[in-house]
C-alpha positions in Angstrom: 0.0 0.0 0.0 1.4 3.4 -1.0 1.8 6.2 1.5 -0.6 9.2 1.1 0.9 12.6 0.3 0.3 15.7 2.4 -1.9 17.1 -0.3 -4.1 14.0 -0.4 -4.4 14.0 3.5 -5.5 17.7 3.5 -8.0 17.0 0.7 -9.5 14.0 2.7 -9.8 16.2 5.8 -11.6 18.9 3.9 -14.0 16.4 2.4 -14.6 14.9 5.8 -15.4 18.2 7.4 -17.8 19.2 4.6 -19.5 15.8 4.9 -20.1 16.3 8.7 -21.5 19.7 8.0 -23.8 18.4 5.3 -25.0 15.6 7.6 -25.8 18.1 10.4 -27.8 20.4 8.1 -29.4 17.4 6.3 -31.1 16.3 9.5 -32.9 19.6 9.8 -30.1 22.0 10.3 -28.7 23.4 13.6 -32.2 23.7 14.9 -32.3 20.0 15.7 -34.8 18.9 13.0 -37.5 21.6 13.5 -38.7 23.0 10.3 -39.1 26.8 10.0 -42.7 27.7 9.5 -44.4 31.0 8.9 -45.4 32.9 12.1 -48.9 34.5 12.4 -48.3 38.3 13.2 -51.2 38.2 15.7 -49.1 35.8 17.9 -46.2 38.3 18.2 -46.3 40.2 21.5 -43.8 43.1 21.7 -45.2 44.6 25.0 -46.3 48.1 25.6 -44.8 50.9 23.5 -42.4 53.2 25.3 -43.8 56.4 26.8 -42.4 59.8 25.5 -42.3 62.5 28.1 -43.4 65.5 26.1 -42.7 67.9 28.9 -39.0 67.4 28.3 -39.3 68.7 24.8 -40.1 72.2 26.1 -36.9 72.5 28.2 -34.1 74.8 27.1 -31.2 73.0 25.5 -27.8 73.2 27.2 -25.5 75.7 25.5 -22.7 74.4 23.3 -19.3 75.1 24.8 -17.0 75.6 21.8 -13.9 75.8 24.0 -14.4 72.3 25.3 -12.4 69.3 24.0 -13.7 67.9 20.7 -13.5 64.1 20.8 -13.7 63.9 17.0 -10.7 66.2 16.3 -7.4 64.6 15.6 -5.4 67.7 16.7 -6.1 69.9 19.7 -4.4 73.3 19.5 -2.2 74.3 22.5 -3.7 76.6 25.1 -3.0 80.3 24.5 0.2 81.7 26.1 -0.1 83.3 29.5 -0.7 87.0 29.8 2.3 89.2 30.4 3.0 89.9 34.1 2.9 93.4 35.2 6.3 95.0 35.6 7.3 95.7 39.2 7.4 99.3 40.4 10.8 100.9 40.3 12.6 100.8 43.6 13.7 104.0 45.3 17.3 104.9 45.0 19.6 103.7 47.8 21.3 106.5 49.7 25.1 106.0 49.9 27.1 107.4 52.7 30.0 109.7 52.0 32.2 108.0 54.5 34.9 105.9 53.1 34.9 102.2 53.9 37.7 100.9 56.0 40.6 99.5 53.8 40.5 95.8 53.3 43.3 94.1 55.1 45.2 91.6 53.1 46.0 88.4 54.8 49.2 86.7 54.3 49.1 83.6 52.1 49.0 80.3 54.1 52.2 78.3 53.9 52.4 75.8 51.1 51.5 72.2 52.1 54.4 70.0 52.9 55.7 67.9 50.0 54.0 64.6 49.6 55.8 61.6 50.9 57.5 59.6 48.2 55.5 56.7 46.9 57.0 53.2 46.7 58.2 52.1 43.3 56.0 50.0 41.1 57.4 46.7 39.9 58.7 46.6 36.3 57.9 42.9 35.9 54.6 41.0 35.2 53.2 38.1 37.2 52.4 35.4 34.7 51.3 32.7 37.2 52.6 30.0 39.5 53.7 26.4 39.3 54.6 23.6 41.7 52.7 22.0 44.5 50.0 23.8 46.5 52.3 24.1 49.6 55.4 25.2 47.8 54.3 27.4 44.9 56.8 29.1 42.6 55.9 32.4 41.0 56.6 32.9 37.3 57.5 36.5 36.6 58.4 38.1 33.2 60.8 41.0 33.2 61.3 42.1 29.6 62.5 39.0 27.7 63.7 37.3 30.9 61.6 34.8 33.0 62.2 34.9 36.7 61.2 32.1 39.1 60.7 33.0 42.8 59.3 31.2 45.9 57.6 32.6 49.0 60.1 34.8 50.9 62.5 35.3 47.9 63.7 38.8 47.0 63.2 39.8 43.4 65.1 42.7 41.7 66.7 43.6 45.1 63.6 45.7 45.9 60.6 43.3 46.4 59.9 40.4 48.6 57.2 37.8 47.8 54.8 37.7 50.8 51.7 35.8 49.7 50.1 33.9 46.8 46.4 34.8 46.2 44.0 33.2 43.7 45.0 35.4 40.8 47.3 37.9 42.5 50.8 38.0 44.0 51.4 40.1 47.1 54.8 41.8 47.2 56.5 43.6 50.1 59.4 46.1 49.9 62.9 45.6 51.2 63.5 49.4 51.6 62.9 50.5 55.2 60.9 53.6 54.1 58.1 51.3 52.8 58.6 48.3 55.1 54.9 48.4 56.1 53.5 48.7 52.6 52.5 46.0 50.2 51.7 45.9 46.5 49.3 43.4 44.8 50.4 42.4 41.4 47.6 40.9 39.3 48.1 37.9 37.0 48.6 38.9 33.4 48.0 36.6 30.5 
């Protein structure tokens, strides 16, 4: 048996739906088999006609406000600009005394601030990473074309001492006594 194509399946579905619709209407339509018959107009009951209050017809209509918003206009013009404010009255002239003011005393300039303390030098090498076991790491540093290997506590470039290994950072201390308390964190460069 051959397989049906998509076109044939769609055609069968359409024919099936039309067949079901024909079957429903063939049995008397959607009214369930009741045939439509003519209705005698005397049987129709629409109720009492509405009452019109004629007294309302003699009332005055409400006046049309042309300045109100028009719901059927696409564009509403902007409101008119505000009216000009009245100018303030001129002030009376201020009388000035003929006495001379006391001379302004000039203060001496404050002394200049003391010179800033020298900052510790920045390392001229890069921290590439580390190698070795977790307890005995060895820092890999690049200084120009040279590669320097140093462990915890080693002195590098006669100025820096390796103090700590962090996740992606190397903490350096200084050998110079002026900066003995300071540290520098050198981030890992790739």
